[in-house]
A tleap script that builds the chain and sets N, CA, C and O, in Angstrom:
source leaprc.protein.ff14SB
mol = sequence {
  NMET ILE SER VAL CYS ILE ALA THR PHE ASN
  GLY GLU LYS TYR ILE HIE GLU GLN LEU VAL
  SER ILE LEU GLN GLN LEU GLY THR ASN ASP
  GLU ILE ILE ILE SER ASP ASP SER SER THR
  ASP ASN THR ILE LYS MET ILE HIE ALA ILE
  ASN ASP LYS ARG ILE LYS ILE TYR HIE ASN
  ASN VAL ARG ASN PRO ILE GLN ASN PHE GLU
  ASN ALA LEU ARG LYS ALA GLN GLY LYS TYR
  ILE PHE LEU SER ASP GLN ASP ASP ILE TRP
  LEU GLU THR LYS ILE SER ILE THR ILE GLU
  HIE LEU GLN LYS TYR ASP LEU VAL VAL HIE
  CASP
}
set mol.1.N position { 0.915 -1.165 -0.314 }
set mol.1.CA position { 0.158 -0.204 -0.153 }
set mol.1.C position { 0.880 1.278 -0.213 }
set mol.1.O position { 1.985 1.146 0.314 }
set mol.2.N position { 0.714 2.434 -0.584 }
set mol.2.CA position { 1.325 3.297 -0.742 }
set mol.2.C position { 0.118 4.731 -0.232 }
set mol.2.O position { -1.043 4.988 -0.548 }
set mol.3.N position { 1.065 5.353 0.623 }
set mol.3.CA position { 0.121 6.800 1.148 }
set mol.3.C position { 0.955 7.790 0.695 }
set mol.3.O position { 2.184 7.747 0.647 }
set mol.4.N position { 0.254 8.649 0.377 }
set mol.4.CA position { 0.817 10.322 -0.342 }
set mol.4.C position { 0.128 10.815 0.481 }
set mol.4.O position { -1.073 10.577 0.615 }
set mol.5.N position { 1.099 11.931 1.466 }
set mol.5.CA position { 0.668 12.507 2.416 }
set mol.5.C position { 0.726 14.145 1.949 }
set mol.5.O position { 1.788 14.538 1.465 }
set mol.6.N position { -0.153 14.889 2.058 }
set mol.6.CA position { -0.033 16.270 1.552 }
set mol.6.C position { -0.717 17.558 2.628 }
set mol.6.O position { -1.884 17.820 2.921 }
set mol.7.N position { 0.385 18.083 2.968 }
set mol.7.CA position { -0.454 19.444 3.963 }
set mol.7.C position { -0.635 20.443 3.282 }
set mol.7.O position { 0.354 20.903 2.711 }
set mol.8.N position { -1.746 21.013 3.137 }
set mol.8.CA position { -2.577 21.937 2.040 }
set mol.8.C position { -2.920 23.458 3.279 }
set mol.8.O position { -3.229 23.443 4.470 }
set mol.9.N position { -2.768 24.211 2.655 }
set mol.9.CA position { -3.107 25.851 3.302 }
set mol.9.C position { -3.427 26.787 2.229 }
set mol.9.O position { -2.502 27.454 1.766 }
set mol.10.N position { -4.734 26.945 1.721 }
set mol.10.CA position { -4.859 27.488 0.616 }
set mol.10.C position { -4.434 27.492 -0.776 }
set mol.10.O position { -4.199 28.562 -1.337 }
set mol.11.N position { -4.306 26.265 -1.434 }
set mol.11.CA position { -3.738 25.620 -2.218 }
set mol.11.C position { -4.571 25.289 -3.604 }
set mol.11.O position { -4.170 24.541 -4.495 }
set mol.12.N position { -5.438 25.789 -3.593 }
set mol.12.CA position { -6.519 25.829 -4.758 }
set mol.12.C position { -5.862 26.070 -6.126 }
set mol.12.O position { -6.570 25.837 -7.105 }
set mol.13.N position { -4.759 26.451 -6.308 }
set mol.13.CA position { -4.047 27.104 -7.491 }
set mol.13.C position { -3.809 26.032 -8.143 }
set mol.13.O position { -4.176 25.956 -9.315 }
set mol.14.N position { -2.955 24.675 -7.345 }
set mol.14.CA position { -2.665 23.312 -7.886 }
set mol.14.C position { -3.284 22.501 -7.672 }
set mol.14.O position { -3.157 21.545 -8.437 }
set mol.15.N position { -4.327 22.365 -6.521 }
set mol.15.CA position { -4.521 21.062 -5.864 }
set mol.15.C position { -4.976 20.056 -7.054 }
set mol.15.O position { -4.555 18.905 -7.163 }
set mol.16.N position { -5.864 20.652 -7.891 }
set mol.16.CA position { -6.788 19.726 -8.811 }
set mol.16.C position { -5.892 19.014 -9.587 }
set mol.16.O position { -6.002 17.812 -9.828 }
set mol.17.N position { -4.765 19.933 -10.088 }
set mol.17.CA position { -3.674 19.211 -11.148 }
set mol.17.C position { -3.163 18.138 -10.167 }
set mol.17.O position { -3.324 16.956 -10.473 }
set mol.18.N position { -2.582 18.452 -9.058 }
set mol.18.CA position { -2.096 17.582 -8.419 }
set mol.18.C position { -2.405 16.152 -8.157 }
set mol.18.O position { -1.805 15.114 -8.437 }
set mol.19.N position { -3.460 16.390 -7.568 }
set mol.19.CA position { -4.491 15.309 -7.175 }
set mol.19.C position { -4.608 14.548 -8.457 }
set mol.19.O position { -4.625 13.335 -8.248 }
set mol.20.N position { -4.662 14.757 -9.249 }
set mol.20.CA position { -4.888 14.086 -10.957 }
set mol.20.C position { -3.577 13.390 -11.024 }
set mol.20.O position { -3.526 12.160 -10.984 }
set mol.21.N position { -2.565 14.097 -11.120 }
set mol.21.CA position { -1.073 13.433 -11.410 }
set mol.21.C position { -1.020 12.486 -10.587 }
set mol.21.O position { -0.809 11.385 -11.094 }
set mol.22.N position { -1.176 12.537 -9.146 }
set mol.22.CA position { -0.982 11.375 -8.618 }
set mol.22.C position { -2.184 10.294 -8.106 }
set mol.22.O position { -1.867 9.292 -7.464 }
set mol.23.N position { -3.485 10.567 -8.424 }
set mol.23.CA position { -4.270 9.727 -8.641 }
set mol.23.C position { -3.837 8.472 -9.579 }
set mol.23.O position { -3.662 7.341 -9.126 }
set mol.24.N position { -3.660 8.890 -11.216 }
set mol.24.CA position { -3.595 8.232 -11.957 }
set mol.24.C position { -2.227 7.296 -11.833 }
set mol.24.O position { -2.021 6.510 -12.758 }
set mol.25.N position { -1.420 7.339 -10.889 }
set mol.25.CA position { -0.304 6.504 -10.576 }
set mol.25.C position { -0.680 5.363 -9.397 }
set mol.25.O position { 0.046 4.422 -9.079 }
set mol.26.N position { -2.008 5.688 -8.825 }
set mol.26.CA position { -2.173 4.985 -7.396 }
set mol.26.C position { -2.851 3.742 -7.877 }
set mol.26.O position { -3.218 3.686 -9.051 }
set mol.27.N position { -3.067 2.631 -6.968 }
set mol.27.CA position { -3.587 1.420 -7.074 }
set mol.27.C position { -4.882 1.664 -6.243 }
set mol.27.O position { -4.934 2.594 -5.439 }
set mol.28.N position { -6.040 0.723 -6.470 }
set mol.28.CA position { -7.464 0.709 -5.744 }
set mol.28.C position { -7.147 0.984 -4.095 }
set mol.28.O position { -7.963 1.673 -3.483 }
set mol.29.N position { -6.202 0.555 -3.524 }
set mol.29.CA position { -6.001 0.361 -2.327 }
set mol.29.C position { -4.938 1.162 -1.696 }
set mol.29.O position { -4.591 0.980 -0.529 }
set mol.30.N position { -4.477 1.955 -2.390 }
set mol.30.CA position { -3.691 3.345 -2.020 }
set mol.30.C position { -4.511 4.207 -1.413 }
set mol.30.O position { -5.707 3.980 -1.228 }
set mol.31.N position { -3.769 5.506 -0.983 }
set mol.31.CA position { -4.428 6.747 -0.265 }
set mol.31.C position { -3.605 7.877 -0.471 }
set mol.31.O position { -2.414 7.776 -0.766 }
set mol.32.N position { -4.216 8.984 -0.320 }
set mol.32.CA position { -3.747 10.454 -0.223 }
set mol.32.C position { -4.378 10.545 1.032 }
set mol.32.O position { -5.425 10.052 1.450 }
set mol.33.N position { -3.339 11.442 1.667 }
set mol.33.CA position { -3.874 12.069 3.269 }
set mol.33.C position { -3.511 12.960 3.011 }
set mol.33.O position { -2.346 13.153 2.665 }
set mol.34.N position { -4.812 14.223 3.129 }
set mol.34.CA position { -4.700 15.409 3.343 }
set mol.34.C position { -4.954 15.868 4.562 }
set mol.34.O position { -5.926 15.477 5.208 }
set mol.35.N position { -3.983 16.869 5.058 }
set mol.35.CA position { -4.094 17.216 6.343 }
set mol.35.C position { -4.245 18.886 6.003 }
set mol.35.O position { -3.325 19.622 5.648 }
set mol.36.N position { -5.610 19.250 6.205 }
set mol.36.CA position { -5.239 20.898 5.624 }
set mol.36.C position { -5.291 21.709 7.046 }
set mol.36.O position { -5.586 21.293 8.166 }
set mol.37.N position { -4.935 22.896 6.645 }
set mol.37.CA position { -4.736 23.952 7.736 }
set mol.37.C position { -5.397 24.994 7.998 }
set mol.37.O position { -4.936 26.095 8.298 }
set mol.38.N position { -6.613 24.656 7.884 }
set mol.38.CA position { -7.615 26.049 7.977 }
set mol.38.C position { -7.861 26.509 6.848 }
set mol.38.O position { -8.105 27.713 6.921 }
set mol.39.N position { -7.926 25.989 5.534 }
set mol.39.CA position { -7.784 26.866 4.213 }
set mol.39.C position { -9.425 27.841 4.350 }
set mol.39.O position { -10.512 27.707 4.912 }
set mol.40.N position { -8.827 28.701 3.565 }
set mol.40.CA position { -10.248 29.837 3.643 }
set mol.40.C position { -10.530 30.007 2.131 }
set mol.40.O position { -11.469 30.744 1.830 }
set mol.41.N position { -9.737 29.337 1.029 }
set mol.41.CA position { -10.026 29.641 -0.024 }
set mol.41.C position { -10.917 28.059 -0.529 }
set mol.41.O position { -11.390 27.269 0.287 }
set mol.42.N position { -10.969 27.902 -1.967 }
set mol.42.CA position { -11.751 26.691 -2.453 }
set mol.42.C position { -10.965 25.388 -2.493 }
set mol.42.O position { -11.248 24.480 -3.275 }
set mol.43.N position { -9.991 25.338 -1.640 }
set mol.43.CA position { -9.225 24.111 -1.495 }
set mol.43.C position { -9.963 23.084 -1.040 }
set mol.43.O position { -9.911 22.174 -1.867 }
set mol.44.N position { -10.713 22.767 0.008 }
set mol.44.CA position { -11.357 21.670 0.336 }
set mol.44.C position { -12.635 21.369 -0.751 }
set mol.44.O position { -13.197 20.306 -1.015 }
set mol.45.N position { -12.814 22.454 -1.162 }
set mol.45.CA position { -14.394 22.048 -1.940 }
set mol.45.C position { -13.664 21.663 -3.294 }
set mol.45.O position { -14.488 21.140 -4.044 }
set mol.46.N position { -12.310 21.745 -3.910 }
set mol.46.CA position { -12.090 21.706 -4.900 }
set mol.46.C position { -11.445 20.105 -4.888 }
set mol.46.O position { -11.314 19.308 -5.817 }
set mol.47.N position { -11.120 19.991 -3.498 }
set mol.47.CA position { -10.798 18.269 -3.508 }
set mol.47.C position { -11.958 17.431 -3.469 }
set mol.47.O position { -12.096 16.405 -4.136 }
set mol.48.N position { -12.900 17.971 -2.554 }
set mol.48.CA position { -14.143 17.340 -2.752 }
set mol.48.C position { -14.706 16.968 -3.803 }
set mol.48.O position { -15.113 15.811 -3.907 }
set mol.49.N position { -14.826 17.765 -4.676 }
set mol.49.CA position { -15.088 17.479 -6.291 }
set mol.49.C position { -14.355 16.432 -7.085 }
set mol.49.O position { -14.792 16.016 -8.159 }
set mol.50.N position { -13.406 16.078 -6.623 }
set mol.50.CA position { -12.718 15.286 -7.467 }
set mol.50.C position { -13.645 13.785 -7.002 }
set mol.50.O position { -13.935 13.004 -7.908 }
set mol.51.N position { -14.010 13.512 -5.756 }
set mol.51.CA position { -14.903 12.313 -5.405 }
set mol.51.C position { -14.301 11.294 -5.359 }
set mol.51.O position { -15.118 10.377 -5.443 }
set mol.52.N position { -13.089 10.845 -5.250 }
set mol.52.CA position { -12.268 9.521 -5.051 }
set mol.52.C position { -12.367 8.918 -3.621 }
set mol.52.O position { -12.586 9.607 -2.624 }
set mol.53.N position { -12.241 7.966 -3.613 }
set mol.53.CA position { -12.371 7.668 -2.148 }
set mol.53.C position { -11.219 7.187 -1.340 }
set mol.53.O position { -11.142 6.775 -0.182 }
set mol.54.N position { -10.224 7.384 -2.418 }
set mol.54.CA position { -8.683 6.865 -1.917 }
set mol.54.C position { -8.274 8.600 -1.021 }
set mol.54.O position { -7.404 8.799 -0.173 }
set mol.55.N position { -9.010 9.343 -1.465 }
set mol.55.CA position { -8.419 10.892 -0.956 }
set mol.55.C position { -9.114 10.884 0.269 }
set mol.55.O position { -10.283 10.499 0.294 }
set mol.56.N position { -8.300 11.414 1.705 }
set mol.56.CA position { -8.826 11.135 2.911 }
set mol.56.C position { -8.321 12.655 3.574 }
set mol.56.O position { -7.157 13.039 3.688 }
set mol.57.N position { -9.500 13.345 3.949 }
set mol.57.CA position { -8.986 14.785 4.705 }
set mol.57.C position { -8.895 14.638 5.954 }
set mol.57.O position { -9.418 13.740 6.614 }
set mol.58.N position { -8.102 15.674 6.412 }
set mol.58.CA position { -8.491 15.624 7.713 }
set mol.58.C position { -7.759 16.707 8.313 }
set mol.58.O position { -6.577 16.896 8.025 }
set mol.59.N position { -8.553 17.620 9.344 }
set mol.59.CA position { -8.331 19.131 9.530 }
set mol.59.C position { -7.393 19.158 10.362 }
set mol.59.O position { -7.371 18.266 11.210 }
set mol.60.N position { -6.492 20.046 10.363 }
set mol.60.CA position { -5.439 20.646 11.547 }
set mol.60.C position { -5.457 21.952 11.537 }
set mol.60.O position { -5.289 22.577 10.490 }
set mol.61.N position { -5.702 22.648 12.925 }
set mol.61.CA position { -5.955 24.092 12.958 }
set mol.61.C position { -4.646 24.521 13.406 }
set mol.61.O position { -4.795 25.485 14.157 }
set mol.62.N position { -3.269 24.174 13.245 }
set mol.62.CA position { -2.239 25.169 14.234 }
set mol.62.C position { -1.827 26.199 13.163 }
set mol.62.O position { -1.319 27.222 13.621 }
set mol.63.N position { -1.954 26.120 11.781 }
set mol.63.CA position { -1.388 26.829 10.871 }
set mol.63.C position { 0.288 26.917 11.266 }
set mol.63.O position { 0.932 27.828 11.787 }
set mol.64.N position { 0.695 25.562 10.783 }
set mol.64.CA position { 2.193 25.098 11.184 }
set mol.64.C position { 2.132 24.022 10.063 }
set mol.64.O position { 1.507 22.964 10.141 }
set mol.65.N position { 2.958 24.499 8.887 }
set mol.65.CA position { 3.546 23.470 7.731 }
set mol.65.C position { 4.189 22.102 8.389 }
set mol.65.O position { 3.921 21.075 7.765 }
set mol.66.N position { 4.873 21.979 9.381 }
set mol.66.CA position { 5.538 21.251 9.766 }
set mol.66.C position { 4.546 20.348 10.628 }
set mol.66.O position { 4.498 19.162 10.302 }
set mol.67.N position { 3.706 20.795 11.749 }
set mol.67.CA position { 2.644 19.771 12.341 }
set mol.67.C position { 1.766 19.505 11.350 }
set mol.67.O position { 1.157 18.442 11.466 }
set mol.68.N position { 1.485 20.314 10.215 }
set mol.68.CA position { 0.705 20.073 9.444 }
set mol.68.C position { 0.780 18.756 8.547 }
set mol.68.O position { -0.130 18.041 8.128 }
set mol.69.N position { 2.051 18.676 8.401 }
set mol.69.CA position { 2.744 17.229 7.597 }
set mol.69.C position { 2.707 16.176 8.690 }
set mol.69.O position { 2.337 15.058 8.330 }
set mol.70.N position { 3.025 16.346 9.955 }
set mol.70.CA position { 2.933 15.340 10.822 }
set mol.70.C position { 1.734 14.913 11.199 }
set mol.70.O position { 1.747 13.837 11.795 }
set mol.71.N position { 0.586 15.474 11.021 }
set mol.71.CA position { -0.898 15.062 11.102 }
set mol.71.C position { -1.023 14.633 9.926 }
set mol.71.O position { -2.056 13.963 9.897 }
set mol.72.N position { -0.546 14.654 8.963 }
set mol.72.CA position { -0.671 13.491 7.802 }
set mol.72.C position { -0.114 12.220 8.006 }
set mol.72.O position { -0.675 11.165 7.710 }
set mol.73.N position { 0.997 12.330 8.514 }
set mol.73.CA position { 1.735 11.246 8.873 }
set mol.73.C position { 1.388 10.323 9.450 }
set mol.73.O position { 1.577 9.136 9.183 }
set mol.74.N position { 0.893 10.750 10.222 }
set mol.74.CA position { 0.315 10.303 11.410 }
set mol.74.C position { -0.999 9.079 11.126 }
set mol.74.O position { -1.046 7.889 11.436 }
set mol.75.N position { -1.871 9.862 10.491 }
set mol.75.CA position { -2.970 8.928 9.641 }
set mol.75.C position { -2.280 8.102 8.363 }
set mol.75.O position { -3.157 7.612 7.652 }
set mol.76.N position { -1.152 7.873 7.975 }
set mol.76.CA position { -1.019 7.186 6.942 }
set mol.76.C position { -0.820 5.425 7.131 }
set mol.76.O position { -0.183 4.892 8.039 }
set mol.77.N position { -1.376 4.886 6.279 }
set mol.77.CA position { -1.301 3.459 6.515 }
set mol.77.C position { -0.414 2.803 5.957 }
set mol.77.O position { -0.098 1.775 6.556 }
set mol.78.N position { 0.312 3.097 4.665 }
set mol.78.CA position { 1.020 2.537 3.578 }
set mol.78.C position { 2.115 1.674 4.125 }
set mol.78.O position { 2.081 1.552 5.350 }
set mol.79.N position { 2.784 1.239 3.691 }
set mol.79.CA position { 4.080 0.653 3.493 }
set mol.79.C position { 4.899 1.712 2.967 }
set mol.79.O position { 5.681 2.211 3.776 }
set mol.80.N position { 4.899 2.183 1.761 }
set mol.80.CA position { 5.767 3.355 1.207 }
set mol.80.C position { 4.833 4.515 1.383 }
set mol.80.O position { 3.681 4.491 0.951 }
set mol.81.N position { 5.414 5.647 2.102 }
set mol.81.CA position { 4.869 6.776 2.237 }
set mol.81.C position { 5.869 7.752 1.465 }
set mol.81.O position { 7.099 7.714 1.486 }
set mol.82.N position { 5.035 8.637 0.776 }
set mol.82.CA position { 5.203 10.111 -0.014 }
set mol.82.C position { 4.887 11.046 0.581 }
set mol.82.O position { 3.840 11.076 1.226 }
set mol.83.N position { 5.878 12.229 0.495 }
set mol.83.CA position { 5.508 13.577 0.965 }
set mol.83.C position { 5.427 14.421 -0.395 }
set mol.83.O position { 6.220 14.456 -1.336 }
set mol.84.N position { 4.221 15.085 -0.194 }
set mol.84.CA position { 4.176 16.251 -1.343 }
set mol.84.C position { 3.799 17.388 -1.117 }
set mol.84.O position { 3.002 17.401 -0.180 }
set mol.85.N position { 4.063 18.673 -1.674 }
set mol.85.CA position { 3.752 20.096 -1.480 }
set mol.85.C position { 2.709 19.907 -2.269 }
set mol.85.O position { 2.419 19.064 -3.118 }
set mol.86.N position { 2.095 21.038 -1.744 }
set mol.86.CA position { 0.644 21.326 -2.278 }
set mol.86.C position { 0.385 21.790 -3.614 }
set mol.86.O position { -0.689 21.563 -4.172 }
set mol.87.N position { 1.545 22.580 -4.276 }
set mol.87.CA position { 1.783 22.693 -5.670 }
set mol.87.C position { 2.729 21.621 -6.413 }
set mol.87.O position { 3.151 22.023 -7.498 }
set mol.88.N position { 3.091 20.481 -6.072 }
set mol.88.CA position { 3.703 19.483 -6.509 }
set mol.88.C position { 2.570 19.052 -7.889 }
set mol.88.O position { 1.370 18.817 -7.743 }
set mol.89.N position { 3.260 19.035 -9.089 }
set mol.89.CA position { 2.531 18.064 -10.291 }
set mol.89.C position { 3.319 16.868 -10.426 }
set mol.89.O position { 4.377 17.036 -11.031 }
set mol.90.N position { 3.121 15.917 -10.093 }
set mol.90.CA position { 3.829 14.463 -10.142 }
set mol.90.C position { 4.068 14.076 -11.836 }
set mol.90.O position { 3.169 14.149 -12.673 }
set mol.91.N position { 5.354 13.692 -12.095 }
set mol.91.CA position { 5.425 13.283 -13.543 }
set mol.91.C position { 4.766 11.507 -13.375 }
set mol.91.O position { 4.724 10.808 -12.363 }
set mol.92.N position { 4.376 11.233 -14.612 }
set mol.92.CA position { 3.809 9.993 -14.499 }
set mol.92.C position { 4.311 8.963 -14.399 }
set mol.92.O position { 3.716 7.917 -14.659 }
set mol.93.N position { 5.505 9.022 -14.006 }
set mol.93.CA position { 6.697 7.539 -13.560 }
set mol.93.C position { 7.333 7.865 -12.157 }
set mol.93.O position { 8.214 7.167 -11.656 }
set mol.94.N position { 6.713 9.186 -11.470 }
set mol.94.CA position { 7.359 9.095 -10.388 }
set mol.94.C position { 6.981 7.948 -9.630 }
set mol.94.O position { 7.961 7.206 -9.694 }
set mol.95.N position { 6.075 7.384 -8.930 }
set mol.95.CA position { 5.853 6.390 -8.387 }
set mol.95.C position { 6.483 5.098 -8.445 }
set mol.95.O position { 6.885 4.480 -7.460 }
set mol.96.N position { 6.562 4.663 -9.810 }
set mol.96.CA position { 7.169 3.286 -10.039 }
set mol.96.C position { 8.357 3.533 -9.737 }
set mol.96.O position { 8.908 2.878 -8.852 }
set mol.97.N position { 9.024 4.563 -10.430 }
set mol.97.CA position { 10.581 4.776 -10.184 }
set mol.97.C position { 10.933 4.496 -8.858 }
set mol.97.O position { 11.656 3.572 -8.486 }
set mol.98.N position { 10.434 5.265 -8.227 }
set mol.98.CA position { 10.621 5.543 -6.634 }
set mol.98.C position { 10.736 4.270 -6.135 }
set mol.98.O position { 11.785 3.722 -5.798 }
set mol.99.N position { 9.477 3.754 -6.094 }
set mol.99.CA position { 9.429 2.195 -5.635 }
set mol.99.C position { 10.408 1.303 -6.016 }
set mol.99.O position { 10.900 0.510 -5.213 }
set mol.100.N position { 10.730 1.365 -7.176 }
set mol.100.CA position { 12.127 0.405 -7.598 }
set mol.100.C position { 13.033 0.727 -7.035 }
set mol.100.O position { 13.899 -0.142 -6.937 }
set mol.101.N position { 13.271 1.823 -6.510 }
set mol.101.CA position { 14.479 2.484 -6.058 }
set mol.101.C position { 14.214 2.122 -4.516 }
set mol.101.O position { 15.270 1.732 -4.018 }
set mol.102.N position { 13.268 2.123 -3.695 }
set mol.102.CA position { 12.494 1.752 -2.395 }
set mol.102.C position { 12.893 0.082 -2.410 }
set mol.102.O position { 12.954 -0.370 -1.267 }
set mol.103.N position { 13.147 -0.814 -3.379 }
set mol.103.CA position { 13.413 -1.903 -2.891 }
set mol.103.C position { 14.432 -2.608 -2.175 }
set mol.103.O position { 14.481 -3.625 -1.483 }
set mol.104.N position { 15.719 -1.185 -2.817 }
set mol.104.CA position { 17.162 -1.387 -2.448 }
set mol.104.C position { 17.640 -0.435 -1.411 }
set mol.104.O position { 18.765 -0.637 -0.954 }
set mol.105.N position { 16.856 0.707 -0.919 }
set mol.105.CA position { 17.111 1.388 -0.074 }
set mol.105.C position { 15.966 1.596 0.988 }
set mol.105.O position { 14.824 1.137 0.948 }
set mol.106.N position { 16.593 2.467 2.034 }
set mol.106.CA position { 15.208 2.587 2.729 }
set mol.106.C position { 14.644 3.889 2.712 }
set mol.106.O position { 13.609 4.090 3.347 }
set mol.107.N position { 15.318 5.011 1.919 }
set mol.107.CA position { 14.779 6.235 1.637 }
set mol.107.C position { 15.473 6.706 0.394 }
set mol.107.O position { 16.594 6.570 -0.097 }
set mol.108.N position { 14.186 7.407 0.037 }
set mol.108.CA position { 14.853 7.855 -1.771 }
set mol.108.C position { 14.396 9.327 -1.584 }
set mol.108.O position { 13.224 9.638 -1.371 }
set mol.109.N position { 15.521 10.285 -1.693 }
set mol.109.CA position { 15.195 11.848 -1.863 }
set mol.109.C position { 15.216 12.039 -3.316 }
set mol.109.O position { 15.954 11.389 -4.056 }
set mol.110.N position { 14.383 12.953 -3.721 }
set mol.110.CA position { 14.168 13.572 -5.582 }
set mol.110.C position { 13.671 14.635 -5.236 }
set mol.110.O position { 13.418 15.114 -4.131 }
set mol.111.N position { 13.478 15.161 -6.784 }
set mol.111.CA position { 13.000 16.421 -6.929 }
set mol.111.C position { 12.057 16.144 -7.805 }
set mol.111.O position { 11.334 17.041 -8.239 }
savepdb mol mol.pdb
quit
């Protein structure tokens, strides 16, 4: 199982494109964990509009990006965990290439 953790705060500009780029690489049992730090724009509305059961939204009211990511990480269930900033658009082979390297190494850092 793969978990993708995203910390959001007023991320409506990229959130739709970002989620589509990630979802197309995930299997049916994988998940995207979104921890939202009290967005005041349309971020949450746009996430709900995608209507995908693999997306799980948790609310965080601290307004601290580190604690927001920590909140997402605590909820992650996957054997493999990816972090994604709220403006990241993933290349279509990101997960497959990274998983290949994770078979040999405990941590893969990439841009």
